[in-house]
ZARO-737666 format. One record per atom (N, C-alpha, C): residue number from 1; residue in three letters; atom name; x, y, z. Coordinates in steps of 0.001 Angstrom, whole numbers, plus 524288, in hexadecimal, padded with zeros to 5 digits. Layout:
<nodes>
k  r  a  px  py  pz
NUM  ALA  CA  X  Y  Z
...
</nodes>
This chain:
<nodes>
k  r  a  px  py  pz
1  MET  N  7F667  7E633  7C971
1  MET  CA  7F310  7EA89  7CAE5
1  MET  C  7F137  7ED31  7C5E5
2  ASP  N  7EC34  7EE64  7C5C1
2  ASP  CA  7EA28  7F123  7C130
2  ASP  C  7E9A2  7F6F8  7C271
3  THR  N  7E825  7F9F4  7BE89
3  THR  CA  7E7D6  7FFA2  7BF1D
3  THR  C  7E40E  80143  7C364
4  SER  N  7DF80  7FECC  7C3B7
4  SER  CA  7DBB7  80060  7C7B7
4  SER  C  7DDB6  7FF42  7CD38
5  GLN  N  7E07C  7FAF6  7CDEF
5  GLN  CA  7E2C6  7F9C8  7D30C
5  GLN  C  7E715  7FDB5  7D462
6  ALA  N  7EA3D  7FF1D  7D07A
6  ALA  CA  7EE61  802F7  7D15C
6  ALA  C  7EC0B  8083E  7D2C9
7  LEU  N  7E7F0  809C7  7D018
7  LEU  CA  7E561  80EC0  7D158
7  LEU  C  7E31B  80EBB  7D6D8
8  ALA  N  7E0CC  80A64  7D86C
8  ALA  CA  7DEA8  809FA  7DDBB
8  ALA  C  7E305  80A79  7E1C8
9  ALA  N  7E768  807E2  7E0CD
9  ALA  CA  7EBCC  8082B  7E475
9  ALA  C  7EE0B  80DAE  7E4A8
10  LEU  N  7EEC1  8101C  7E032
10  LEU  CA  7F0DD  8156A  7E016
10  LEU  C  7ED21  81949  7E2A0
11  THR  N  7E815  81892  7E1CA
11  THR  CA  7E430  81BE2  7E451
11  THR  C  7E46F  81B36  7EA3C
12  GLY  N  7E525  81660  7EBF8
12  GLY  CA  7E593  81559  7F18C
12  GLY  C  7EA3F  8180D  7F406
13  LEU  N  7EE68  8189E  7F11A
13  LEU  CA  7F330  81B08  7F328
13  LEU  C  7F35A  820EC  7F263
14  ALA  N  7EFAE  8230A  7EF68
14  ALA  CA  7EFD2  8288C  7EDDF
14  ALA  C  7ED8D  82C31  7F200
15  GLN  N  7EF1C  82B65  7F6CD
15  GLN  CA  7ED6F  82EB4  7FB23
15  GLN  C  7F1AB  82E51  7FF49
16  GLU  N  7F316  832A7  801A0
16  GLU  CA  7F799  832D5  80523
16  GLU  C  7F753  82EF2  809AB
17  SER  N  7F2E6  82EAB  80C55
17  SER  CA  7F279  82B20  810D2
17  SER  C  7F2A0  82571  80F1F
18  ARG  N  7EFF5  82425  80ADA
18  ARG  CA  7F003  81EB2  80903
18  ARG  C  7F570  81D17  80742
19  LEU  N  7F828  82093  804A1
19  LEU  CA  7FD7F  81F62  80308
19  LEU  C  800F2  81E84  807D1
20  ALA  N  80051  821B7  80BCE
20  ALA  CA  80360  82119  810A0
20  ALA  C  80228  81BE9  8134C
21  VAL  N  7FD2E  81A71  8137B
21  VAL  CA  7FBA4  8156F  815D3
21  VAL  C  7FE14  810F8  812C9
22  PHE  N  7FDA2  81123  80DA4
22  PHE  CA  7FFBE  80CE7  80A74
22  PHE  C  805AC  80C79  80B1D
23  ARG  N  8085E  810D7  80B02
23  ARG  CA  80E18  810B8  80BAF
23  ARG  C  80F98  80E88  81108
24  LEU  N  80CAF  80FF9  81511
24  LEU  CA  80DBA  80DE1  81A4D
24  LEU  C  80CFA  807F8  81A57
25  LEU  N  808BA  8061E  81802
25  LEU  CA  807B2  8007E  817F6
25  LEU  C  80BB9  7FD85  814BB
26  VAL  N  80D9F  7FFDE  81088
26  VAL  CA  811CC  7FD63  80D79
26  VAL  C  816B2  7FCF6  810D1
27  LYS  N  817EA  80115  8139A
27  LYS  CA  81C8B  8011F  81705
27  LYS  C  81C32  7FCE1  81B2F
28  LEU  N  81773  7FBFF  81D3B
28  LEU  CA  816BE  7F82B  82169
28  LEU  C  816EE  7F289  81F80
29  GLY  N  81633  7F1BA  81A79
29  GLY  CA  8164A  7EC70  81861
29  GLY  C  81156  7E977  819BC
30  PRO  N  81181  7E454  8196D
30  PRO  CA  80CD1  7E12D  81A34
30  PRO  C  80A94  7E161  81FBD
31  ALA  N  80DB2  7E315  82387
31  ALA  CA  80BB5  7E371  828E4
31  ALA  C  8073C  7E755  82948
32  GLY  N  80784  7EB8A  82656
32  GLY  CA  8035E  7EF6D  82656
32  GLY  C  802D6  7F23E  82B7D
33  MET  N  7FE3F  7F4C6  82C26
33  MET  CA  7FD60  7F7E3  830DB
33  MET  C  7F789  7F8A2  831A3
34  ALA  N  7F600  7F914  8368D
34  ALA  CA  7F087  7FA1F  837E3
34  ALA  C  7EF28  7FFBD  83673
35  ALA  N  7EA3A  8009A  8352D
35  ALA  CA  7E86A  805C1  83387
35  ALA  C  7E990  809EC  837A2
36  THR  N  7E8E2  808A2  83C94
36  THR  CA  7E9DA  80C89  840A7
36  THR  C  7EF8E  80E4B  840B4
37  ARG  N  7F30A  80AA3  83FCA
37  ARG  CA  7F8A8  80BEE  83F94
37  ARG  C  7F9F7  80F10  83AB0
38  ILE  N  7F774  80DBF  8364F
38  ILE  CA  7F846  810C5  8317B
38  ILE  C  7F6A0  8166A  83262
39  ALA  N  7F218  8171C  834CD
39  ALA  CA  7F01A  81C5D  835E8
39  ALA  C  7F3F0  81F64  8394F
40  GLU  N  7F600  81CE3  83D59
40  GLU  CA  7F9C8  81F6D  840D4
40  GLU  C  7FECE  820C3  83DF5
41  GLU  N  800C2  81D0C  83B0A
41  GLU  CA  805BC  81DAD  83844
41  GLU  C  8058F  82231  83459
42  LEU  N  80120  822A8  83190
42  LEU  CA  800BD  8268B  82D6E
42  LEU  C  7FDB6  82B6D  82F01
43  GLY  N  7FB73  82B69  833A3
43  GLY  CA  7F87C  82FEF  83560
43  GLY  C  7F387  830DE  83245
44  ILE  N  7F103  82C9C  830B0
44  ILE  CA  7EC25  82CE8  82DB8
44  ILE  C  7E7AC  82B94  8316A
45  PRO  N  7E397  82ED4  831AA
45  PRO  CA  7DF1F  82D90  834FE
45  PRO  C  7DCBB  8284E  83373
46  SER  N  7DAFE  82558  8374F
46  SER  CA  7D8D8  8201A  83658
46  SER  C  7D462  82025  8326D
47  SER  N  7D105  8240E  832BB
47  SER  CA  7CC97  8244A  82F22
47  SER  C  7CE71  824E9  8297B
48  SER  N  7D273  82806  828A2
48  SER  CA  7D4A1  828A8  82362
48  SER  C  7D790  823C4  821B9
49  LEU  N  7DA7A  8217A  8255C
49  LEU  CA  7DD9E  81CEA  82413
49  LEU  C  7DA41  8186B  82220
50  SER  N  7D5CB  81780  8248D
50  SER  CA  7D28C  8131D  822D2
50  SER  C  7D0C6  813EC  81D2E
51  PHE  N  7CFAF  818BC  81BAB
51  PHE  CA  7CE4C  819D8  81631
51  PHE  C  7D2EC  81899  812A3
52  HIS  N  7D795  81A55  81419
52  HIS  CA  7DC35  8196E  810D9
52  HIS  C  7DD87  8139F  81079
53  LEU  N  7DD07  810CC  814C3
53  LEU  CA  7DDFE  80B24  814AB
53  LEU  C  7DA1E  80863  81113
54  LYS  N  7D539  80A1A  81134
54  LYS  CA  7D13B  807D9  80DCA
54  LYS  C  7D2A0  808D3  80813
55  GLU  N  7D456  80D89  806D0
55  GLU  CA  7D5C8  80ED5  80172
55  GLU  C  7DA77  80B98  7FF9B
56  LEU  N  7DE5F  80B08  802E3
56  LEU  CA  7E2F5  807DF  8017C
56  LEU  C  7E17A  8021F  800E6
57  SER  N  7DE04  8004E  80434
57  SER  CA  7DC2E  7FAE9  803E0
57  SER  C  7D920  7FA03  7FED8
58  HIS  N  7D5A1  7FD98  7FD7E
58  HIS  CA  7D294  7FD20  7F8A6
58  HIS  C  7D61F  7FD47  7F3D8
59  ALA  N  7DA7E  8000B  7F438
59  ALA  CA  7DE39  80049  7EFEA
59  ALA  C  7E19A  7FB5F  7EFB3
60  GLY  N  7E11F  7F7F5  7F39A
60  GLY  CA  7E423  7F31C  7F3BB
60  GLY  C  7E9B5  7F3C6  7F59F
61  LEU  N  7EAF0  7F841  7F7E9
61  LEU  CA  7F04A  7F95F  7F97A
61  LEU  C  7F1A4  7F7A1  7FF00
62  ILE  N  7EDB1  7F6C6  80237
62  ILE  CA  7EEA3  7F4E6  80785
62  ILE  C  7EADE  7F077  808BC
63  SER  N  7EC35  7ED82  80CA7
63  SER  CA  7E8AD  7E96D  80E86
63  SER  C  7E846  7E9E1  81476
64  ALA  N  7E42E  7E795  81689
64  ALA  CA  7E334  7E7CD  81C2A
64  ALA  C  7E276  7E246  81E39
65  ARG  N  7E44B  7E177  82300
65  ARG  CA  7E380  7DC6C  82590
65  ARG  C  7E250  7DD63  82B4A
66  GLN  N  7DF47  7D9F7  82D77
66  GLN  CA  7DDCA  7DA5C  832F5
66  GLN  C  7E1F7  7D7B0  83649
67  GLU  N  7E3E1  7DA63  83A34
67  GLU  CA  7E76C  7D82B  83E13
67  GLU  C  7E55E  7D9BF  8436A
68  SER  N  7E350  7D5EF  8462E
68  SER  CA  7E0E8  7D6FA  84B39
68  SER  C  7DC84  7DAE4  84A73
69  ARG  N  7DCB6  7DF47  84D19
69  ARG  CA  7D88B  7E322  84C73
69  ARG  C  7DA15  7E78D  848BF
70  PHE  N  7DE77  7E6F8  84615
70  PHE  CA  7E06A  7EB07  84293
70  PHE  C  7E000  7E951  83CEA
71  ILE  N  7DF5B  7ED1B  83979
71  ILE  CA  7DFC1  7EC30  833DE
71  ILE  C  7E50F  7EE4B  8323B
72  ILE  N  7E832  7EADC  83002
72  ILE  CA  7ED79  7EC40  82E67
72  ILE  C  7ED70  7ED12  8287F
73  TYR  N  7EF73  7F185  826D5
73  TYR  CA  7EFBF  7F2D6  8214C
73  TYR  C  7F54D  7F21C  81F67
74  SER  N  7F5D5  7F017  81AB1
74  SER  CA  7FB03  7EF7B  81856
74  SER  C  7FAA8  7F087  81280
75  ALA  N  7FF11  7F200  8104B
75  ALA  CA  7FF56  7F31B  80AB1
75  ALA  C  7FEAA  7EE16  80799
76  ASN  N  7FC28  7EE81  80329
76  ASN  CA  7FB9E  7EA24  7FF8F
76  ASN  C  8002D  7EA92  7FBB2
77  PHE  N  80460  7E7BF  7FCCF
77  PHE  CA  80923  7E82C  7F9A6
77  PHE  C  8085B  7E627  7F41C
78  GLU  N  80504  7E255  7F36F
78  GLU  CA  803E8  7E061  7EE2D
78  GLU  C  8016E  7E4A9  7EADE
79  ALA  N  7FDAC  7E780  7ED15
79  ALA  CA  7FB25  7EBC8  7EA3B
79  ALA  C  7FF0F  7F029  7E92D
80  MET  N  8025E  7F160  7ECF9
80  MET  CA  80644  7F574  7EC3A
80  MET  C  80A04  7F3FE  7E7D4
81  ASN  N  80BEB  7EF31  7E7ED
81  ASN  CA  80F80  7ED77  7E3D6
81  ASN  C  80CDA  7ED51  7DE85
82  SER  N  807E6  7EBD3  7DE60
82  SER  CA  804FF  7EBCE  7D970
82  SER  C  80471  7F153  7D752
83  LEU  N  80359  7F50F  7DABB
83  LEU  CA  802E6  7FA81  7D907
83  LEU  C  80821  7FC7A  7D6F5
84  LEU  N  80C50  7FB62  7D9BE
84  LEU  CA  8117B  7FD08  7D7EB
84  LEU  C  812D3  7FA85  7D2AE
85  ALA  N  8118E  7F591  7D20F
85  ALA  CA  8128F  7F2E6  7CD1C
85  ALA  C  80F4B  7F551  7C8BA
86  PHE  N  80A63  7F68D  7C9D3
86  PHE  CA  806FA  7F900  7C5F4
86  PHE  C  80936  7FE49  7C44C
87  LEU  N  80AF7  8015F  7C811
87  LEU  CA  80CF8  80695  7C6E7
87  LEU  C  8121A  8067E  7C3EC
88  THR  N  81534  80279  7C4A5
88  THR  CA  81A58  8023F  7C229
88  THR  C  81AA3  7FE3B  7BDCB
89  GLU  N  8163D  7FC08  7BC4A
89  GLU  CA  81617  7F7DD  7B862
89  GLU  C  818F4  7F94B  7B35C
90  ASN  N  81859  7FDFB  7B185
90  ASN  CA  81AB8  7FF93  7AC8E
90  ASN  C  81F58  80338  7AD48
91  CYS  N  8215F  80364  7B1FF
91  CYS  CA  825D0  806C4  7B32C
91  CYS  C  82A7B  80539  7AFC9
92  CYS  N  82D03  8090D  7ADA6
92  CYS  CA  831C6  8083D  7AA88
92  CYS  C  830E2  80452  7A621
93  GLY  N  82C4D  80487  7A3BC
93  GLY  CA  82B27  8010B  79F5D
93  GLY  C  82AC9  7FB5D  7A0E6
94  GLY  N  82991  7FA4B  7A5D5
94  GLY  CA  82917  7F4EE  7A7AC
94  GLY  C  82E2D  7F2A4  7A9A1
95  ASN  N  8326A  7F593  7A965
95  ASN  CA  83779  7F3CC  7AB56
95  ASN  C  83830  7F58F  7B0F4
96  PRO  N  83AEC  7F27E  7B419
96  PRO  CA  83BD9  7F41E  7B988
96  PRO  C  83ED0  7F94A  7B9AF
97  CYS  N  83CFC  7FCE2  7BCEB
97  CYS  CA  83F6F  80211  7BD55
97  CYS  C  84414  80202  7C104
98  ALA  N  84384  7FF2F  7C539
98  ALA  CA  84793  7FEF6  7C935
98  ALA  C  846C8  7FA01  7CC5C
99  PRO  N  84ACD  7F818  7CEF2
99  PRO  CA  84A2D  7F35D  7D21D
99  PRO  C  845D3  7F3D3  7D625
100  SER  N  84511  7F878  7D859
100  SER  CA  8410B  7F90E  7DC5E
100  SER  C  83B8E  7F8AA  7DA1B
101  ALA  N  83AF2  7F947  7D4FD
101  ALA  CA  835C7  7F8EA  7D290
101  ALA  C  8338C  7F372  7D311
102  ALA  N  836E0  7EF8C  7D370
102  ALA  CA  83510  7EA2C  7D3CE
102  ALA  C  833C7  7E894  7D964
103  LYS  N  83548  7EBC5  7DD2F
103  LYS  CA  8346C  7EA7B  7E2AA
103  LYS  C  82E9D  7EAB4  7E3F3
104  GLN  N  82CB5  7E6D5  7E6B4
104  GLN  CA  8273F  7E696  7E84C
104  GLN  C  82705  7E617  7EE35
105  CYS  N  822E6  7E82A  7F06A
105  CYS  CA  82209  7E792  7F608
105  CYS  C  81EA8  7E2C9  7F6E3
106  SER  N  81F94  7E013  7FB18
106  SER  CA  81C52  7DB8E  7FC4D
106  SER  C  81A6C  7DBEB  801DD
107  ALA  N  81604  7D976  802D3
107  ALA  CA  813B6  7D996  80808
107  ALA  C  8173D  7D6F4  80C05
108  GLY  N  81A99  7D381  80A5E
108  GLY  CA  81E01  7D0BD  80DFA
108  GLY  C  82330  7D370  80EEB
109  ALA  N  82406  7D7E9  80C72
109  ALA  CA  828FF  7DAA9  80CF7
109  ALA  C  82939  7DDB2  81211
110  THR  N  82DB4  7DFDD  81311
110  THR  CA  82E5A  7E2EA  817E3
110  THR  C  82B1D  7E7E7  81791
111  ALA  N  82A69  7EA5D  81C01
111  ALA  CA  826E8  7EEE2  81C66
111  ALA  C  829A9  7F408  81B47
112  ASP  N  82DD7  7F40B  81830
112  ASP  CA  83073  7F900  81729
112  ASP  C  82F5F  7FAF5  8119F
113  HIS  N  82AF2  7F98A  80F57
113  HIS  CA  82974  7FB62  80A30
113  HIS  C  8273F  800DF  80A83
114  THR  N  82889  803FE  806A8
114  THR  CA  82621  80926  8062F
114  THR  C  824B4  809FF  8008B
115  LEU  N  82101  80D76  7FFAA
115  LEU  CA  81F81  80EE8  7FA55
115  LEU  C  82224  813E3  7F8C7
</nodes>
């Protein structure tokens, strides 16, 4: 990840509703959730939610797929891990800070991830 990609991702997360959406999608794992359910879960009006989903998508932090008549949104774990790696690249002079610093989330992992 380069600086411009990191800035785009951080800008995408720098709003309360978008951060809440992203955290919810990370928690759900690769299964994701339909926009209508996201709106219900977080209490965000549908008109606002579509704007926030578009912003997160443009930042590369989420992806969408068609399932039947629904669009299912899910977190882009590769982008999330790249952002975390970019932010911690020089942590502690390049030495591992703690065992948990090496832990990465994957799209195939269980749905109990949180940020």
